[in-house]
C-alpha positions in Angstrom: -6.2 1.5 -12.8 -3.2 2.6 -15.3 -1.1 2.3 -12.1 -2.3 -0.7 -11.4 -1.9 -1.6 -15.7 2.0 -0.5 -16.5 2.6 -2.1 -13.2 1.1 -5.3 -14.2 -0.8 -5.9 -10.9 -4.2 -7.2 -10.3 -7.0 -5.8 -8.4 -6.1 -9.0 -5.3 -3.0 -7.9 -5.2 -3.7 -4.6 -3.9 -7.1 -5.3 -1.7 -4.2 -7.7 -0.4 -2.5 -4.7 0.5 -4.5 -2.9 1.1 -6.5 -5.1 3.6 -3.5 -7.2 4.9 -0.5 -5.4 5.1 2.7 -6.8 6.1 2.8 -2.6 7.4 1.8 0.8 6.8 3.4 3.6 7.2 2.6 7.3 8.0 3.0 9.4 4.4 2.9 13.4 3.7 -0.5 14.8 3.6 -2.5 12.8 6.4 -1.9 9.6 3.7 -1.0 6.2 4.7 1.6 3.7 2.7 0.8 -0.1 2.9 3.4 -2.3 2.2 3.3 -6.0 0.9 5.9 -7.9 -0.5 5.6 -9.8 -3.7 9.0 -11.1 -4.9 11.9 -9.1 -4.7 9.0 -6.1 -4.7 6.3 -4.5 -2.8 2.9 -3.6 -3.7 3.0 0.1 -2.0 -0.6 1.5 -1.9 -1.2 5.0 -0.9 -4.1 6.2 0.7 -6.2 8.7 2.0 -9.1 9.0 3.9 -12.7 11.0 2.3 -14.8 11.3 6.1 -14.0 7.7 7.5 -13.7 6.3 4.2 -10.3 5.2 2.8 -9.8 6.4 -1.1 -6.6 5.4 -3.1 -4.2 8.1 -4.6 -1.8 5.4 -6.7 -0.6 2.3 -6.4 2.9 1.4 -7.4 5.4 -1.5 -7.4 9.5 -1.0 -6.5 11.7 -3.2 -4.9 11.3 -4.2 -1.4 15.1 -3.3 -0.6 13.9 0.4 -1.5 10.8 0.5 0.6 10.4 -2.0 2.9 10.9 -1.2 7.1 11.1 -5.0 7.9 7.3 -5.7 8.5 5.1 -4.8 11.9 4.8 -1.5 11.9 1.2 0.0 11.1 0.2 3.4 11.5 -2.5 2.7 10.4 -5.4 0.0 9.4 -8.0 -0.4 7.8 -10.3 -2.1 9.6 -9.0 -1.1 13.1 
């Protein structure tokens, strides 16, 4: 919750990025990064699985040009 407050993100923005991402990339240590654009920025949600349950590790809100790969890439989908 601290990161969400820091970036002034709402719960629904983070949930939307997790459940309806524009792309999901594979991160380090078996983690995934869900992206959803919001204006010039991208909501980045880093998550991992504990058993079969997705656990959010961190959230941040950088400029999209730095991290967004163009959409359509799905290394993982929570509801697959």
